[in-house]
N, C-alpha and C positions, 0 to 999 in steps of 0.2 A: 505494499498498500505506498502509496507517494505520500510525501509531506506538504504537496501541493494545494493553494485552495481551487476547489472544483463550486464552478457556482451551476445549480443543474434548474432549467426551467420549463414551461410549457410552451411551444410551439405551435399554435395553431396553424400557421400560415403551410409548417413541415410534416406535421398531424404526429409530431414526433415530441418527445423527451430531450433536449441540448441541455450537455454540457461542455462549458467554456472555463475552460485553464488562462485567466488573465497574465502571470506570472510567464507565462509559453508561450510569445506573438504565434497567432496562425491554428492552434493547438484547441480541437474542440471536436465533440463527437455526440452520435443522440442513439435514441435507444426508445422503445416500446414502451417501455416502464422507467420508471424513476431506477430503479435497481441497474437494469441494464444498461443506462445512459453512463452510470459513475462506470457501471466494470468496462465498458469501454471506452468511457478516458483514464482509465489506469492503463491500459493496453496502449491508447496512443500518449500518454505522456512516456511510458518507457520506445518507444516509436522513436518518439519526438527527441529523446533524449541519446539516442544511441546513434538517429539520424544527426544529431549537433557532434557528437561525436569522431564521427568519421570525415566532417566536414570539415573539424579545428575549427569550430566558432563555439562561444561561450556560453557555458549551460547558466542560469540563473540558480542562486540559491535559494533555496524556499521559504517565504517567508510566512505564510500559514495563516496568515491573517490578510487580506484587502484595506491598504490604507487607505481605498477612498468610495466612495457611491453614488 
């Protein structure tokens, strides 16, 4: 389980739950249920970090709590 903040909300437009990871640019997932969106987000976070490492990009340190709203 990652330590990055995950924001999950329902999207009527997509007819799915959307999970965004604000600290990792472009990192988002979806799912038919809240739990599925969360599980998919965990997979995408791992893939985001793996790709960043392969490309030599900086990986943000998890803050754990959003500093703005």
